[in-house]
TIKE-99761 format. One record per residue: residue in one letter; x, y, z of N, C-alpha, C, O in turn; residue number from 1. Coordinates in steps of 0.2 Angstrom, whole numbers, plus 5000, padded with zeros to 4 digits. Layout:
REM residues N
REC, res, npx, npy, npz, capx, capy, capz, cpx, cpy, cpz, opx, opy, opz, n
REC, A, X, Y, Z, X, Y, Z, X, Y, Z, X, Y, Z, NUM
...
END
This chain:
REM residues 212
REC, res, npx, npy, npz, capx, capy, capz, cpx, cpy, cpz, opx, opy, opz, n
REC, X, 5286, 5243, 5149, 5282, 5244, 5142, 5287, 5239, 5138, 5286, 5234, 5135, 1
REC, X, 5292, 5242, 5138, 5299, 5240, 5133, 5298, 5230, 5135, 5299, 5225, 5131, 2
REC, X, 5296, 5229, 5139, 5297, 5221, 5142, 5290, 5218, 5136, 5291, 5213, 5134, 3
REC, X, 5285, 5223, 5136, 5279, 5220, 5134, 5278, 5219, 5127, 5276, 5215, 5124, 4
REC, X, 5281, 5226, 5124, 5283, 5226, 5116, 5288, 5219, 5114, 5286, 5216, 5109, 5
REC, X, 5294, 5217, 5116, 5298, 5212, 5116, 5293, 5206, 5116, 5293, 5202, 5111, 6
REC, X, 5290, 5206, 5123, 5286, 5199, 5122, 5282, 5199, 5116, 5282, 5194, 5113, 7
REC, X, 5278, 5204, 5113, 5273, 5203, 5108, 5276, 5202, 5102, 5273, 5200, 5097, 8
REC, X, 5282, 5204, 5101, 5287, 5203, 5094, 5288, 5196, 5094, 5287, 5192, 5090, 9
REC, X, 5291, 5194, 5100, 5295, 5187, 5101, 5287, 5181, 5099, 5286, 5176, 5095, 10
REC, X, 5283, 5185, 5103, 5276, 5179, 5100, 5273, 5179, 5094, 5271, 5173, 5091, 11
REC, X, 5273, 5185, 5091, 5271, 5185, 5084, 5276, 5184, 5079, 5275, 5185, 5073, 12
REC, X, 5282, 5181, 5082, 5287, 5179, 5076, 5287, 5172, 5078, 5287, 5168, 5073, 13
REC, X, 5286, 5169, 5084, 5284, 5162, 5085, 5278, 5159, 5081, 5278, 5154, 5078, 14
REC, X, 5273, 5162, 5081, 5267, 5162, 5078, 5267, 5161, 5071, 5264, 5157, 5068, 15
REC, X, 5270, 5164, 5068, 5273, 5165, 5059, 5277, 5159, 5059, 5275, 5155, 5055, 16
REC, X, 5282, 5158, 5064, 5285, 5151, 5062, 5283, 5144, 5062, 5285, 5140, 5058, 17
REC, X, 5277, 5145, 5068, 5273, 5139, 5068, 5268, 5138, 5064, 5266, 5133, 5062, 18
REC, X, 5265, 5143, 5061, 5260, 5145, 5054, 5264, 5141, 5048, 5261, 5137, 5044, 19
REC, X, 5270, 5143, 5048, 5273, 5142, 5041, 5275, 5134, 5040, 5274, 5130, 5036, 20
REC, X, 5279, 5132, 5048, 5278, 5125, 5047, 5271, 5122, 5046, 5270, 5117, 5042, 21
REC, X, 5266, 5124, 5049, 5259, 5120, 5048, 5259, 5118, 5042, 5258, 5112, 5040, 22
REC, X, 5260, 5125, 5037, 5258, 5125, 5030, 5263, 5121, 5026, 5260, 5119, 5021, 23
REC, X, 5270, 5121, 5028, 5274, 5116, 5026, 5274, 5109, 5027, 5277, 5105, 5024, 24
REC, X, 5268, 5108, 5033, 5269, 5100, 5033, 5263, 5098, 5030, 5261, 5092, 5027, 25
REC, X, 5259, 5104, 5030, 5251, 5101, 5025, 5252, 5100, 5019, 5249, 5096, 5015, 26
REC, X, 5257, 5105, 5016, 5259, 5102, 5008, 5262, 5096, 5006, 5261, 5093, 5001, 27
REC, X, 5268, 5094, 5012, 5272, 5090, 5012, 5266, 5083, 5014, 5268, 5078, 5011, 28
REC, X, 5262, 5082, 5017, 5257, 5077, 5017, 5254, 5076, 5010, 5255, 5071, 5007, 29
REC, X, 5250, 5082, 5009, 5247, 5081, 5002, 5249, 5080, 4996, 5245, 5080, 4991, 30
REC, X, 5257, 5080, 4995, 5260, 5078, 4992, 5262, 5070, 4991, 5262, 5067, 4986, 31
REC, X, 5263, 5068, 4998, 5264, 5061, 4998, 5258, 5057, 4997, 5258, 5051, 4996, 32
REC, X, 5252, 5062, 4999, 5245, 5057, 5000, 5244, 5056, 4991, 5240, 5051, 4989, 33
REC, X, 5246, 5060, 4988, 5245, 5061, 4980, 5251, 5056, 4977, 5248, 5052, 4972, 34
REC, X, 5255, 5055, 4979, 5261, 5050, 4977, 5260, 5043, 4979, 5260, 5039, 4974, 35
REC, X, 5258, 5042, 4985, 5256, 5035, 4986, 5249, 5036, 4991, 5249, 5036, 4997, 36
REC, X, 5244, 5036, 4987, 5237, 5034, 4989, 5237, 5029, 4994, 5241, 5025, 4995, 37
REC, X, 5231, 5029, 4998, 5230, 5026, 5004, 5228, 5018, 4999, 5224, 5020, 4994, 38
REC, X, 5228, 5011, 5000, 5227, 5007, 4995, 5222, 5002, 4999, 5223, 5000, 5004, 39
REC, X, 5217, 5002, 4995, 5213, 4997, 5001, 5215, 4991, 5001, 5218, 4988, 4997, 40
REC, X, 5212, 4988, 5008, 5215, 4982, 5011, 5212, 4977, 5006, 5206, 4978, 5005, 41
REC, X, 5214, 4971, 5004, 5213, 4966, 5000, 5212, 4960, 5003, 5211, 4960, 5009, 42
REC, X, 5213, 4955, 5001, 5213, 4947, 5004, 5216, 4941, 5000, 5218, 4943, 4994, 43
REC, X, 5216, 4935, 5001, 5220, 4930, 5000, 5217, 4925, 5000, 5211, 4924, 5003, 44
REC, X, 5219, 4919, 4995, 5217, 4913, 4996, 5221, 4908, 4993, 5224, 4911, 4989, 45
REC, X, 5222, 4903, 4994, 5224, 4895, 4991, 5221, 4892, 4985, 5215, 4891, 4985, 46
REC, X, 5225, 4892, 4979, 5224, 4888, 4974, 5228, 4882, 4974, 5234, 4883, 4975, 47
REC, X, 5227, 4875, 4972, 5230, 4870, 4971, 5230, 4869, 4964, 5224, 4869, 4961, 48
REC, X, 5236, 4867, 4961, 5237, 4863, 4955, 5240, 4858, 4956, 5243, 4857, 4961, 49
REC, X, 5239, 4853, 4949, 5243, 4847, 4948, 5251, 4849, 4945, 5256, 4844, 4945, 50
REC, X, 5252, 4855, 4944, 5259, 4856, 4942, 5259, 4864, 4940, 5254, 4868, 4939, 51
REC, X, 5265, 4867, 4940, 5266, 4873, 4941, 5265, 4877, 4934, 5265, 4883, 4935, 52
REC, X, 5263, 4873, 4928, 5262, 4877, 4922, 5265, 4884, 4920, 5263, 4888, 4916, 53
REC, X, 5272, 4885, 4923, 5277, 4890, 4922, 5274, 4897, 4927, 5276, 4903, 4926, 54
REC, X, 5269, 4896, 4933, 5268, 4901, 4937, 5273, 4904, 4940, 5277, 4900, 4942, 55
REC, X, 5273, 4910, 4941, 5279, 4912, 4947, 5276, 4918, 4951, 5271, 4922, 4949, 56
REC, X, 5279, 4919, 4955, 5279, 4926, 4959, 5277, 4932, 4956, 5282, 4936, 4954, 57
REC, X, 5272, 4934, 4956, 5271, 4941, 4952, 5266, 4941, 4947, 5262, 4945, 4944, 58
REC, X, 5266, 4935, 4946, 5259, 4932, 4940, 5254, 4936, 4939, 5251, 4934, 4944, 59
REC, X, 5251, 4939, 4936, 5245, 4941, 4935, 5237, 4936, 4938, 5237, 4930, 4938, 60
REC, X, 5232, 4941, 4940, 5228, 4934, 4942, 5223, 4940, 4939, 5223, 4946, 4942, 61
REC, X, 5217, 4938, 4932, 5214, 4940, 4930, 5206, 4938, 4931, 5204, 4932, 4930, 62
REC, X, 5201, 4943, 4932, 5193, 4939, 4933, 5191, 4944, 4927, 5191, 4950, 4926, 63
REC, X, 5188, 4938, 4924, 5184, 4942, 4917, 5189, 4945, 4913, 5188, 4949, 4909, 64
REC, X, 5195, 4943, 4913, 5200, 4948, 4907, 5202, 4956, 4912, 5206, 4960, 4909, 65
REC, X, 5200, 4957, 4916, 5204, 4962, 4921, 5206, 4959, 4927, 5203, 4954, 4930, 66
REC, X, 5214, 4964, 4927, 5218, 4961, 4934, 5217, 4964, 4939, 5215, 4970, 4939, 67
REC, X, 5216, 4959, 4944, 5214, 4960, 4952, 5218, 4959, 4956, 5218, 4961, 4962, 68
REC, X, 5224, 4955, 4954, 5228, 4953, 4959, 5235, 4950, 4957, 5238, 4953, 4953, 69
REC, X, 5238, 4945, 4960, 5244, 4943, 4957, 5246, 4937, 4962, 5243, 4936, 4967, 70
REC, X, 5252, 4933, 4959, 5253, 4928, 4964, 5257, 4930, 4969, 5262, 4934, 4968, 71
REC, X, 5257, 4928, 4976, 5260, 4930, 4982, 5268, 4927, 4983, 5273, 4929, 4983, 72
REC, X, 5264, 4918, 4983, 5268, 4916, 4984, 5266, 4907, 4982, 5261, 4904, 4981, 73
REC, X, 5272, 4904, 4980, 5270, 4895, 4978, 5275, 4891, 4981, 5281, 4891, 4981, 74
REC, X, 5271, 4886, 4984, 5274, 4881, 4987, 5273, 4876, 4984, 5267, 4875, 4981, 75
REC, X, 5277, 4871, 4984, 5278, 4865, 4980, 5279, 4860, 4985, 5283, 4860, 4990, 76
REC, X, 5274, 4855, 4983, 5272, 4847, 4986, 5274, 4841, 4984, 5278, 4842, 4980, 77
REC, X, 5272, 4836, 4986, 5276, 4831, 4983, 5271, 4829, 4975, 5273, 4828, 4970, 78
REC, X, 5263, 4830, 4976, 5261, 4828, 4972, 5256, 4834, 4969, 5252, 4833, 4965, 79
REC, X, 5257, 4840, 4972, 5253, 4846, 4970, 5258, 4851, 4971, 5263, 4851, 4974, 80
REC, X, 5255, 4858, 4967, 5258, 4864, 4969, 5255, 4870, 4970, 5254, 4873, 4965, 81
REC, X, 5254, 4872, 4975, 5251, 4877, 4980, 5253, 4882, 4981, 5259, 4883, 4983, 82
REC, X, 5246, 4888, 4978, 5248, 4894, 4975, 5245, 4900, 4979, 5238, 4900, 4979, 83
REC, X, 5247, 4905, 4981, 5243, 4910, 4987, 5242, 4917, 4981, 5246, 4920, 4978, 84
REC, X, 5235, 4917, 4982, 5234, 4922, 4977, 5232, 4927, 4981, 5228, 4925, 4986, 85
REC, X, 5234, 4936, 4978, 5233, 4940, 4982, 5227, 4944, 4979, 5227, 4944, 4973, 86
REC, X, 5223, 4946, 4982, 5218, 4951, 4978, 5218, 4957, 4982, 5218, 4959, 4988, 87
REC, X, 5219, 4962, 4975, 5219, 4971, 4977, 5215, 4973, 4982, 5217, 4974, 4988, 88
REC, X, 5209, 4973, 4981, 5205, 4974, 4984, 5200, 4970, 4987, 5198, 4964, 4985, 89
REC, X, 5197, 4973, 4992, 5191, 4965, 4997, 5184, 4969, 4994, 5178, 4967, 4997, 90
REC, X, 5183, 4974, 4989, 5177, 4973, 4987, 5177, 4970, 4980, 5172, 4972, 4977, 91
REC, X, 5181, 4967, 4977, 5182, 4963, 4971, 5177, 4954, 4975, 5180, 4949, 4978, 92
REC, X, 5172, 4954, 4973, 5170, 4949, 4976, 5169, 4943, 4970, 5166, 4944, 4965, 93
REC, X, 5172, 4935, 4971, 5172, 4931, 4965, 5168, 4926, 4968, 5168, 4925, 4974, 94
REC, X, 5163, 4924, 4964, 5158, 4919, 4965, 5164, 4911, 4966, 5169, 4910, 4963, 95
REC, X, 5161, 4906, 4971, 5164, 4900, 4974, 5164, 4896, 4968, 5169, 4893, 4967, 96
REC, X, 5158, 4896, 4962, 5158, 4894, 4957, 5161, 4894, 4951, 5159, 4891, 4946, 97
REC, X, 5167, 4898, 4952, 5171, 4902, 4946, 5176, 4896, 4945, 5177, 4892, 4949, 98
REC, X, 5177, 4896, 4940, 5182, 4891, 4936, 5189, 4895, 4936, 5190, 4899, 4932, 99
REC, X, 5196, 4892, 4942, 5202, 4896, 4941, 5207, 4890, 4938, 5209, 4885, 4940, 100
REC, X, 5210, 4893, 4931, 5214, 4890, 4926, 5221, 4895, 4925, 5221, 4901, 4926, 101
REC, X, 5226, 4891, 4924, 5231, 4894, 4922, 5233, 4894, 4914, 5236, 4889, 4912, 102
REC, X, 5231, 4899, 4911, 5232, 4899, 4904, 5237, 4904, 4901, 5237, 4910, 4903, 103
REC, X, 5240, 4900, 4895, 5244, 4906, 4892, 5240, 4910, 4888, 5235, 4908, 4885, 104
REC, X, 5243, 4917, 4887, 5241, 4920, 4882, 5246, 4925, 4880, 5251, 4926, 4883, 105
REC, X, 5244, 4930, 4873, 5250, 4934, 4870, 5255, 4930, 4867, 5256, 4924, 4868, 106
REC, X, 5258, 4932, 4862, 5263, 4930, 4858, 5270, 4928, 4864, 5274, 4923, 4862, 107
REC, X, 5271, 4931, 4869, 5276, 4928, 4872, 5276, 4922, 4876, 5280, 4920, 4880, 108
REC, X, 5269, 4919, 4875, 5269, 4914, 4881, 5267, 4916, 4888, 5269, 4912, 4893, 109
REC, X, 5264, 4921, 4889, 5263, 4924, 4897, 5258, 4920, 4899, 5254, 4919, 4895, 110
REC, X, 5260, 4918, 4906, 5255, 4916, 4908, 5252, 4918, 4913, 5255, 4921, 4917, 111
REC, X, 5244, 4917, 4915, 5241, 4922, 4919, 5236, 4916, 4922, 5234, 4911, 4920, 112
REC, X, 5234, 4918, 4928, 5228, 4913, 4932, 5223, 4918, 4930, 5223, 4924, 4931, 113
REC, X, 5216, 4915, 4928, 5211, 4918, 4923, 5204, 4914, 4929, 5202, 4909, 4932, 114
REC, X, 5202, 4920, 4929, 5195, 4916, 4932, 5188, 4919, 4930, 5186, 4925, 4929, 115
REC, X, 5187, 4915, 4929, 5178, 4916, 4925, 5173, 4911, 4929, 5174, 4905, 4931, 116
REC, X, 5167, 4917, 4930, 5163, 4913, 4933, 5157, 4910, 4928, 5157, 4912, 4923, 117
REC, X, 5154, 4905, 4931, 5152, 4900, 4926, 5143, 4902, 4926, 5139, 4899, 4922, 118
REC, X, 5142, 4907, 4931, 5135, 4909, 4933, 5133, 4915, 4930, 5137, 4920, 4930, 119
REC, X, 5128, 4915, 4927, 5126, 4923, 4926, 5123, 4928, 4933, 5121, 4925, 4938, 120
REC, X, 5124, 4931, 4933, 5125, 4935, 4940, 5121, 4941, 4938, 5122, 4945, 4933, 121
REC, X, 5116, 4942, 4942, 5110, 4947, 4941, 5111, 4952, 4947, 5114, 4949, 4951, 122
REC, X, 5110, 4957, 4947, 5111, 4962, 4953, 5106, 4960, 4958, 5109, 4962, 4963, 123
REC, X, 5100, 4956, 4960, 5096, 4953, 4965, 5102, 4948, 4967, 5102, 4948, 4974, 124
REC, X, 5105, 4945, 4964, 5110, 4940, 4967, 5115, 4943, 4969, 5117, 4940, 4975, 125
REC, X, 5119, 4949, 4967, 5126, 4954, 4969, 5122, 4955, 4976, 5123, 4952, 4982, 126
REC, X, 5118, 4959, 4976, 5115, 4960, 4983, 5113, 4956, 4990, 5112, 4958, 4996, 127
REC, X, 5113, 4949, 4988, 5110, 4945, 4992, 5116, 4942, 4996, 5120, 4939, 4993, 128
REC, X, 5118, 4944, 5003, 5120, 4943, 5006, 5122, 4936, 5008, 5128, 4934, 5010, 129
REC, X, 5117, 4931, 5007, 5118, 4924, 5007, 5121, 4919, 5001, 5122, 4913, 5001, 130
REC, X, 5123, 4924, 4996, 5126, 4920, 4989, 5132, 4918, 4992, 5135, 4921, 4997, 131
REC, X, 5135, 4913, 4988, 5142, 4910, 4990, 5148, 4914, 4987, 5149, 4915, 4981, 132
REC, X, 5152, 4916, 4991, 5159, 4922, 4987, 5165, 4917, 4990, 5163, 4913, 4994, 133
REC, X, 5170, 4918, 4988, 5178, 4914, 4990, 5177, 4921, 4995, 5175, 4927, 4994, 134
REC, X, 5180, 4916, 5001, 5183, 4918, 5008, 5190, 4919, 5008, 5194, 4917, 5004, 135
REC, X, 5192, 4922, 5013, 5199, 4925, 5014, 5201, 4917, 5015, 5197, 4913, 5017, 136
REC, X, 5208, 4915, 5013, 5210, 4911, 5014, 5209, 4905, 5012, 5212, 4900, 5014, 137
REC, X, 5202, 4904, 5008, 5197, 4898, 5006, 5204, 4894, 5001, 5208, 4897, 4997, 138
REC, X, 5203, 4887, 5002, 5206, 4883, 4997, 5204, 4879, 4991, 5201, 4875, 4993, 139
REC, X, 5204, 4880, 4985, 5202, 4879, 4978, 5206, 4876, 4974, 5212, 4877, 4974, 140
REC, X, 5202, 4872, 4970, 5206, 4869, 4966, 5206, 4871, 4960, 5200, 4873, 4958, 141
REC, X, 5212, 4871, 4955, 5213, 4875, 4950, 5215, 4870, 4945, 5217, 4864, 4946, 142
REC, X, 5214, 4872, 4937, 5214, 4867, 4934, 5219, 4871, 4928, 5219, 4877, 4927, 143
REC, X, 5222, 4867, 4925, 5225, 4868, 4916, 5220, 4872, 4913, 5215, 4870, 4912, 144
REC, X, 5223, 4878, 4909, 5219, 4879, 4903, 5224, 4880, 4897, 5229, 4876, 4897, 145
REC, X, 5223, 4884, 4892, 5225, 4884, 4887, 5232, 4884, 4886, 5235, 4889, 4887, 146
REC, X, 5235, 4878, 4883, 5243, 4880, 4884, 5246, 4880, 4874, 5244, 4876, 4870, 147
REC, X, 5250, 4884, 4874, 5251, 4883, 4864, 5256, 4878, 4867, 5257, 4877, 4861, 148
REC, X, 5259, 4876, 4869, 5263, 4870, 4869, 5261, 4863, 4867, 5263, 4859, 4864, 149
REC, X, 5255, 4863, 4872, 5251, 4856, 4870, 5249, 4856, 4863, 5250, 4852, 4859, 150
REC, X, 5246, 4863, 4862, 5244, 4864, 4856, 5248, 4862, 4851, 5247, 4857, 4847, 151
REC, X, 5253, 4865, 4851, 5258, 4862, 4845, 5260, 4857, 4846, 5263, 4855, 4841, 152
REC, X, 5261, 4851, 4851, 5260, 4845, 4851, 5255, 4841, 4848, 5256, 4837, 4844, 153
REC, X, 5250, 4843, 4849, 5244, 4840, 4846, 5245, 4840, 4839, 5245, 4835, 4835, 154
REC, X, 5245, 4846, 4836, 5247, 4846, 4829, 5252, 4844, 4826, 5252, 4843, 4820, 155
REC, X, 5258, 4842, 4830, 5264, 4837, 4828, 5263, 4831, 4825, 5265, 4828, 4820, 156
REC, X, 5259, 4830, 4832, 5256, 4821, 4831, 5249, 4819, 4826, 5247, 4813, 4826, 157
REC, X, 5247, 4825, 4824, 5241, 4826, 4820, 5244, 4825, 4812, 5241, 4821, 4808, 158
REC, X, 5250, 4830, 4812, 5254, 4828, 4806, 5257, 4823, 4806, 5257, 4821, 4801, 159
REC, X, 5260, 4820, 4810, 5264, 4813, 4808, 5258, 4806, 4807, 5260, 4801, 4804, 160
REC, X, 5253, 4808, 4810, 5246, 4802, 4808, 5246, 4803, 4801, 5245, 4798, 4798, 161
REC, X, 5246, 4808, 4798, 5245, 4810, 4792, 5251, 4807, 4786, 5250, 4805, 4780, 162
REC, X, 5256, 4807, 4788, 5263, 4806, 4785, 5264, 4798, 4786, 5268, 4795, 4783, 163
REC, X, 5259, 4794, 4790, 5261, 4787, 4792, 5258, 4783, 4785, 5252, 4785, 4784, 164
REC, X, 5261, 4779, 4781, 5259, 4777, 4775, 5252, 4771, 4777, 5247, 4769, 4773, 165
REC, X, 5253, 4769, 4785, 5247, 4765, 4785, 5241, 4770, 4784, 5236, 4769, 4781, 166
REC, X, 5241, 4774, 4786, 5236, 4779, 4787, 5233, 4781, 4778, 5227, 4782, 4777, 167
REC, X, 5238, 4781, 4774, 5235, 4781, 4766, 5232, 4775, 4765, 5227, 4774, 4763, 168
REC, X, 5236, 4770, 4767, 5233, 4763, 4764, 5225, 4763, 4768, 5220, 4761, 4765, 169
REC, X, 5224, 4764, 4772, 5218, 4761, 4777, 5212, 4767, 4775, 5206, 4766, 4775, 170
REC, X, 5215, 4773, 4771, 5209, 4778, 4768, 5209, 4777, 4760, 5205, 4780, 4756, 171
REC, X, 5213, 4774, 4759, 5213, 4772, 4749, 5209, 4766, 4751, 5205, 4765, 4746, 172
REC, X, 5209, 4761, 4757, 5205, 4756, 4757, 5197, 4758, 4757, 5193, 4756, 4753, 173
REC, X, 5196, 4762, 4764, 5190, 4765, 4763, 5186, 4768, 4758, 5180, 4768, 4757, 174
REC, X, 5191, 4773, 4754, 5188, 4776, 4748, 5185, 4772, 4744, 5179, 4772, 4743, 175
REC, X, 5191, 4767, 4741, 5188, 4762, 4736, 5183, 4758, 4738, 5180, 4755, 4734, 176
REC, X, 5181, 4756, 4746, 5175, 4753, 4747, 5169, 4757, 4748, 5164, 4754, 4748, 177
REC, X, 5169, 4763, 4748, 5165, 4770, 4749, 5161, 4769, 4740, 5156, 4770, 4739, 178
REC, X, 5168, 4767, 4734, 5167, 4768, 4727, 5161, 4762, 4727, 5155, 4763, 4725, 179
REC, X, 5164, 4755, 4729, 5160, 4749, 4726, 5153, 4751, 4730, 5148, 4750, 4727, 180
REC, X, 5154, 4754, 4737, 5146, 4754, 4740, 5142, 4759, 4735, 5137, 4756, 4732, 181
REC, X, 5143, 4763, 4733, 5140, 4768, 4729, 5140, 4766, 4723, 5137, 4770, 4719, 182
REC, X, 5141, 4762, 4720, 5141, 4759, 4714, 5133, 4754, 4716, 5128, 4756, 4714, 183
REC, X, 5134, 4749, 4720, 5129, 4743, 4723, 5123, 4748, 4723, 5118, 4745, 4721, 184
REC, X, 5123, 4755, 4725, 5117, 4756, 4728, 5115, 4760, 4722, 5109, 4762, 4723, 185
REC, X, 5118, 4762, 4716, 5117, 4764, 4711, 5112, 4759, 4708, 5106, 4760, 4707, 186
REC, X, 5115, 4754, 4706, 5113, 4747, 4702, 5106, 4746, 4706, 5100, 4746, 4703, 187
REC, X, 5106, 4745, 4712, 5102, 4743, 4716, 5095, 4748, 4716, 5089, 4746, 4718, 188
REC, X, 5095, 4753, 4713, 5091, 4760, 4713, 5088, 4759, 4705, 5082, 4760, 4703, 189
REC, X, 5093, 4757, 4702, 5093, 4758, 4694, 5087, 4752, 4693, 5082, 4753, 4690, 190
REC, X, 5088, 4745, 4696, 5084, 4739, 4696, 5077, 4739, 4699, 5073, 4736, 4696, 191
REC, X, 5077, 4742, 4704, 5071, 4745, 4707, 5068, 4750, 4703, 5062, 4749, 4702, 192
REC, X, 5070, 4754, 4701, 5066, 4759, 4696, 5063, 4756, 4690, 5059, 4759, 4687, 193
REC, X, 5066, 4750, 4688, 5064, 4746, 4680, 5060, 4742, 4686, 5054, 4742, 4683, 194
REC, X, 5059, 4739, 4691, 5053, 4735, 4692, 5048, 4739, 4694, 5042, 4737, 4694, 195
REC, X, 5049, 4744, 4697, 5043, 4749, 4697, 5039, 4751, 4691, 5033, 4749, 4689, 196
REC, X, 5043, 4754, 4687, 5042, 4755, 4680, 5036, 4746, 4676, 5031, 4747, 4672, 197
REC, X, 5039, 4742, 4677, 5035, 4736, 4674, 5030, 4735, 4679, 5025, 4732, 4676, 198
REC, X, 5029, 4735, 4683, 5025, 4734, 4689, 5018, 4739, 4686, 5013, 4737, 4687, 199
REC, X, 5021, 4745, 4684, 5016, 4749, 4683, 5011, 4748, 4676, 5005, 4746, 4676, 200
REC, X, 5017, 4748, 4670, 5014, 4745, 4664, 5011, 4738, 4665, 5007, 4738, 4662, 201
REC, X, 5012, 4733, 4669, 5008, 4726, 4670, 5000, 4729, 4674, 4996, 4725, 4672, 202
REC, X, 4999, 4733, 4677, 4993, 4737, 4681, 4991, 4740, 4678, 4985, 4739, 4678, 203
REC, X, 4992, 4744, 4674, 4990, 4748, 4667, 4987, 4742, 4663, 4981, 4743, 4662, 204
REC, X, 4989, 4738, 4661, 4987, 4734, 4655, 4982, 4728, 4658, 4979, 4725, 4654, 205
REC, X, 4981, 4728, 4664, 4977, 4722, 4667, 4971, 4728, 4668, 4966, 4725, 4666, 206
REC, X, 4971, 4733, 4669, 4967, 4738, 4669, 4963, 4739, 4662, 4957, 4738, 4662, 207
REC, X, 4967, 4740, 4657, 4964, 4740, 4652, 4960, 4736, 4651, 4955, 4738, 4650, 208
REC, X, 4963, 4727, 4652, 4960, 4723, 4650, 4952, 4722, 4652, 4947, 4722, 4649, 209
REC, X, 4953, 4723, 4659, 4948, 4722, 4663, 4941, 4726, 4662, 4936, 4724, 4662, 210
REC, X, 4942, 4734, 4661, 4939, 4739, 4659, 4936, 4737, 4651, 4930, 4738, 4650, 211
REC, X, 4939, 4736, 4646, 4936, 4736, 4639, 4936, 4728, 4639, 4933, 4726, 4634, 212
END
């Protein structure tokens, strides 16, 4: 009887310890899942640029202004730069007709890869499995987008053109010729109005003599 009692107590103690370990493990797993949730599997594809345009690893990839991924790797070749883009979720569908550009945004000239769809997509098109989307590991041509340095350079060139004395000489010549041309047009209009007035008087006089 004493042996059975000891066995029962030891078994009960073992069950309590096992239950405590199980509950503790459950809380640890729940806390870990809360801090580090499972990420949806994404996909990657390649973009080819003529220049890096300031792109670097970790640069944001935006689709219609929303961040959907980042630049994973950059490979420099002789006549091109190939960029590997990683999209965070496989649920993000990018039409193959989209335009891929490297743009500068913000006051600090941050570079992002902007993806803009050139087509208006309806629900019927989105549900159509035959519609062409960007496939994983596709190879796509990218383009240079908005660049503030180019804008500043163009503005500087325009201002230099205005500072050129030859420009003002040409502008003055065109203005002078325009004034002469307007004077000739006014003179021609005045002479035509006088001719029309004389013709009207002559016609009236002839009709008056013919009637009376």
